[in-house]
C-alpha positions in Angstrom: -5.2 -47.2 10.3 -6.6 -44.0 8.6 -6.6 -42.0 12.0 -2.9 -42.9 12.2 -2.0 -42.0 8.9 -3.6 -38.5 9.3 -1.6 -38.4 12.6 1.6 -39.4 11.3 1.1 -36.6 8.2 0.5 -33.9 10.9 3.6 -34.9 12.6 5.5 -35.0 9.2 3.9 -31.8 8.4 5.1 -30.1 11.6 8.6 -31.5 11.0 8.9 -29.9 7.6 8.0 -26.5 8.8 10.1 -26.6 11.5 13.0 -27.6 9.2 12.3 -24.5 7.0 12.6 -22.5 10.1 15.8 -23.9 11.2 17.7 -23.7 8.0 16.7 -19.7 7.8 18.2 -18.4 11.1 19.4 -15.4 9.1 19.4 -13.3 6.0 19.9 -10.4 3.9 18.0 -7.0 4.5 18.1 -3.4 4.2 18.3 -1.6 7.6 17.6 1.8 8.7 20.0 2.3 11.7 19.2 6.1 12.0 16.8 8.3 9.8 18.0 10.4 7.1 19.3 10.5 3.1 19.1 7.1 0.8 22.8 6.8 2.1 21.6 5.7 5.7 20.6 2.6 4.2 22.5 -0.8 5.1 22.5 -4.0 3.3 23.6 -6.6 5.7 23.6 -10.2 5.3 23.3 -11.4 9.0 19.8 -10.1 10.0 18.1 -12.4 12.3 14.6 -14.1 11.2 12.2 -14.2 13.9 10.3 -17.5 14.9 7.0 -17.2 13.2 3.9 -16.9 15.2 1.0 -19.2 14.9 -0.9 -16.9 12.1 2.5 -15.8 10.3 3.9 -16.5 7.0 7.5 -16.4 6.0 7.8 -15.5 2.2 10.8 -15.8 0.4 10.9 -12.4 -1.5 11.2 -12.3 -5.2 10.3 -8.7 -5.7 9.6 -5.5 -3.5 8.3 -2.3 -4.7 9.5 1.2 -3.3 6.7 3.3 -1.9 6.6 7.1 -1.3 5.8 6.1 2.5 9.2 4.2 2.5 11.3 7.1 1.6 9.2 9.3 4.3 10.0 6.5 6.9 13.6 6.5 6.0 13.7 10.0 6.6 12.0 9.9 9.9 8.2 9.7 9.2 6.7 8.0 12.0 9.7 8.5 14.4 7.2 8.5 17.1 6.5 4.9 16.8 9.7 3.5 15.0 12.6 5.7 16.6 13.2 3.5 19.7 13.1 0.4 17.6 15.3 1.6 15.3 17.3 -0.1 13.8 14.3 -1.1 11.2 13.3 -2.9 8.1 11.4 -0.7 5.7 9.1 -1.9 2.6 5.6 -2.7 2.5 4.7 -4.8 -0.8 6.1 -8.1 -1.8 5.7 -10.5 -4.1 7.6 -14.2 -3.8 7.0 -17.5 -2.5 5.7 -19.3 0.9 9.1 -20.4 2.8 7.4 -21.8 5.7 4.0 -21.2 7.9 3.0 -20.7 11.7 0.9 -23.5 13.1 -2.3 -21.6 12.3 -2.0 -20.8 9.0 -4.7 -22.8 7.1 -4.9 -21.1 3.4 -1.7 -21.0 2.3 1.3 -24.0 1.6 4.9 -23.8 1.5 5.9 -23.1 -2.0 3.0 -21.2 -3.3 3.5 -18.2 -4.9 2.0 -15.1 -3.3 1.9 -11.2 -3.0 0.4 -9.0 -0.3 1.5 -5.9 1.8 2.3 -4.9 5.6 0.5 -2.2 7.7 2.0 1.0 7.7 3.1 0.7 11.1 4.7 -3.1 10.7 8.5 -2.6 12.1 9.8 -5.6 10.3 9.5 -4.7 6.7 9.9 -6.4 3.1 13.3 -4.9 2.1 14.6 -8.6 2.8 15.3 -12.3 1.5 12.9 -13.5 3.9 9.6 -11.1 5.0 7.2 -12.0 7.4 3.4 -10.9 7.1 0.1 -12.3 8.7 -2.1 -14.9 6.8 -4.5 -12.0 6.1 -1.8 -9.7 4.5 -1.1 -12.3 1.5 -2.9 -14.1 -1.2 -2.1 -16.1 -4.1 -0.2 -14.1 -6.8 -2.0 -13.7 -9.8 -0.8 -16.1 -12.5 -0.6 -13.6 -15.3 2.0 -11.6 -13.7 5.3 -11.6 -12.9 6.7 -11.0 -9.0 7.7 -7.7 -10.3 4.7 -6.7 -11.6 2.6 -8.2 -8.6 4.7 -6.3 -6.2 4.1 -3.0 -7.6 0.3 -3.5 -6.5 -0.8 -4.5 -2.9 -0.1 -1.5 -0.8 -1.4 1.2 -3.2 -4.4 -0.8 -4.4 -5.4 -1.8 -0.7 -5.0 1.9 0.3 -7.3 2.9 -2.8 -9.8 -0.1 -1.9 -10.2 1.1 2.0 -11.1 4.4 0.7 -13.5 3.8 -2.1 -14.8 0.4 -1.2 -14.8 0.6 2.9 -15.4 4.1 3.7 -17.4 5.4 0.3 -19.0 2.1 -0.7 -19.1 2.7 -4.4 -21.5 1.3 -6.7 -22.3 1.4 -10.2 -24.3 4.7 -10.2 -21.7 6.6 -8.5 -19.7 9.3 -9.9 -16.1 9.3 -8.3 -13.3 12.2 -8.6 -9.8 10.9 -8.1 -7.2 13.7 -7.3 -3.9 13.4 -8.0 -4.7 10.2 -10.8 -1.1 9.9 -12.0 0.3 8.3 -8.8 0.3 4.5 -7.9 -2.7 5.1 -5.3 -5.0 7.3 -7.7 -4.0 5.1 -10.7 -5.4 1.8 -8.9 -8.6 3.8 -7.4 -9.3 4.5 -11.2 -9.0 1.2 -12.1 -11.2 -0.3 -9.1 -13.9 2.5 -9.5 -13.8 1.8 -13.4 -14.3 -1.9 -12.3 -17.3 -1.2 -10.2 -18.8 1.0 -13.3 -18.3 4.0 -11.8 -18.0 7.4 -14.0 -14.5 8.5 -12.8 -13.1 12.0 -13.4 -9.4 12.6 -12.4 -6.6 15.8 -12.2 -3.1 15.0 -13.4 -0.1 16.0 -14.8 0.2 16.4 -18.4 2.6 13.1 -18.6 -0.6 10.9 -17.5 -3.7 12.1 -19.5 -3.7 9.6 -22.2 -2.8 6.5 -19.6 -5.7 7.5 -17.6 -8.0 8.0 -20.5 -7.4 4.5 -21.5 -7.8 3.4 -18.1 -11.4 4.4 -18.4 -11.8 7.7 -17.2 -14.5 9.9 -18.7 -12.3 13.2 -18.2 -8.5 13.5 -17.4 -7.9 17.3 -16.1 -4.3 18.6 -16.6 -4.0 20.7 -13.5 -0.9 22.3 -14.6 -2.8 24.4 -17.5 -6.4 24.2 -16.5 -8.8 25.4 -14.1 -10.1 22.2 -12.0 -13.6 23.8 -10.7 -14.4 25.6 -14.3 -13.5 22.3 -16.3 -15.1 19.6 -14.1 -18.5 19.9 -14.3 -21.1 18.4 -12.1 -21.1 16.8 -8.5 -19.6 13.8 -7.4 -20.5 10.9 -4.9 -16.7 10.1 -3.9 -13.7 12.5 -3.8 -10.5 10.3 -2.8 -7.4 12.9 -2.8 -4.0 11.7 -2.9 -2.3 15.0 -2.9 -4.0 16.2 0.4 -3.2 20.2 0.2 -5.6 22.9 1.6 -6.5 23.6 -2.3 -7.3 20.1 -3.3 -9.3 19.6 -0.1 -11.1 22.9 -0.9 -11.8 21.6 -4.5 -12.6 18.1 -3.3 -15.3 19.0 -0.9 -16.7 21.9 -3.1 -17.5 19.1 -5.9 -19.5 16.5 -3.8 -22.7 15.8 -3.7 -24.6 16.0 -0.1 -23.9 12.7 1.5 -20.7 12.3 -0.6 -17.5 11.3 1.0 -14.2 13.3 0.6 -11.2 11.1 1.6 -7.6 12.1 1.9 -4.7 10.2 2.4 -2.8 13.0 4.1 -4.0 12.7 7.5 -2.3 14.4 10.4 -2.1 11.4 12.8 1.5 10.7 12.3 2.7 14.3 11.9 1.6 15.5 15.1 2.8 12.3 16.8 6.0 13.0 15.5 6.0 16.8 16.4 4.5 16.5 20.0 4.8 12.8 20.8 2.2 10.1 20.9 1.0 11.2 23.9 -0.2 14.7 22.9 -0.2 14.3 19.2 -3.0 11.6 18.5 -5.2 13.2 20.8 -4.6 16.4 18.9 -4.9 14.7 15.8 -8.1 13.1 16.7 -9.6 16.4 17.6 -8.7 17.7 14.4 -10.1 15.1 12.7 -13.5 15.4 14.8 -13.8 19.4 14.2 -13.3 18.7 10.0 -16.1 16.1 10.3 -18.1 18.3 12.4 -17.7 21.3 10.2 -18.3 19.7 6.7 -21.4 17.9 7.7 -22.6 21.2 8.8 -21.5 23.5 5.8 -21.6 21.1 3.1 -23.6 17.9 4.5 -20.5 15.6 3.4 -18.7 13.0 5.1 -15.0 13.7 5.6 -12.4 11.2 6.5 -8.3 10.6 7.0 -7.9 7.2 4.6 -4.9 4.8 5.1 -4.2 1.3 4.1 -5.0 -1.8 6.3 -5.0 -5.5 5.9 -7.9 -6.7 4.0 -8.5 -10.4 3.1 -11.9 -9.5 1.0 -9.7 -6.6 -0.4 -6.6 -8.4 -1.5 -8.9 -11.2 -3.0 -10.7 -8.6 -5.1 -7.6 -6.9 -6.1 -6.3 -10.5 -7.2 -9.3 -11.1 -9.5 -8.9 -7.8 -11.3 -5.0 -8.2 -11.4 -5.5 -11.6 -12.9 -8.3 -10.6 -15.3 -6.0 -7.9 -16.8 -8.2 -4.8 -15.1 -5.7 -3.6 -12.4 -2.2 -3.1 -12.8 0.6 -0.6 -12.0 3.2 -0.1 -14.6 7.0 -0.8 -13.5 9.5 2.0 -14.7 12.3 0.5 -13.7 14.0 -2.5 -11.3 17.1 -2.4 -9.2 18.8 -5.4 -7.5 18.3 -5.5 -3.5 21.7 -4.5 -3.4 21.4 -1.1 -5.1 18.6 0.2 -2.7 20.7 3.4 -2.2 20.6 4.0 -5.7 17.0 3.4 -6.3 16.0 5.4 -3.6 18.1 8.4 -4.8 16.3 7.6 -8.1 12.9 8.2 -6.9 13.8 10.9 -4.5 15.3 13.2 -7.3 12.5 11.9 -9.7 14.8 10.3 -12.2 12.6 8.0 -12.6 8.9 9.2 -12.7 7.2 5.7 -12.2 7.2 3.0 -10.1 10.5 1.2 -9.1 10.9 -2.2 -8.0 13.7 -3.8 -6.0 14.7 -7.4 -7.5 15.9 -9.9 -4.9 18.0 -12.8 -6.0 
């Protein structure tokens, strides 16, 4: 009898999943039909919802954050990958509710509130009523945060997590320098390093100094009025450069201890692939990276790497715990409804809104 009941339960569960999917054949989404300015964005109400693969989750979106990557993708960054696939849906972050799950998903159930982020190369993004993410790109939303607050965290925090935890493997004895601490990636990196117990210094604009000092940095240097190399004393075990120009690279490398890690968000793989095509651009980028790694190991005794976000269930769980404990947050400056995505992109592009913008989904 128990076996029969369990079997019936599995059948009903499968029927529930099928019913959830069959009633969501299409949805509203923001499409990029061609690359360009914000006015190329199209909000359509009849975008098809693909069938879920076994490890995928359908999320009823409640809020999606706007990241700098979204603006760059809309303009054509990554065209070597995306141009032949147009129209595409942009967006990486999402917070919402599980609407359906694939047949092999075991950690999430329909109705649960979740948040997470897609990999940078995902074609079907999160600017939509129903986003599709893999199981390891999602976790339970912190109960202490609203969907708007939660949606602002995953992509920048996972980018910072990969650099500091996966690459540099920071510990509580380390000194960490974040170049560009005022942005979302820099700010989450500061909070991650402080949570470990690191001693943290950062560079930022004058408007961010007080906020970063209150987040726990020992030194916040205003790059517009101070000489970074003169003001910052001592050497660091890890430098995360969120700006990524030749000057910040030079400064970061020179402030590292031997054996330290310099990590930049501005790798050249995508830009070279866009310029020369994947067949030429990716090998060229690999050659440049290897050359720099060898150069800096020989000249400075340090490790050099290009860092980017990737799905990391352990990292996402760590981020969730810190956010729920009030130790990790990204302030949201303004929200727009999804239908006003053009206005939101324009506001971000023209710096009319200095902080994080989130799209709310009805």
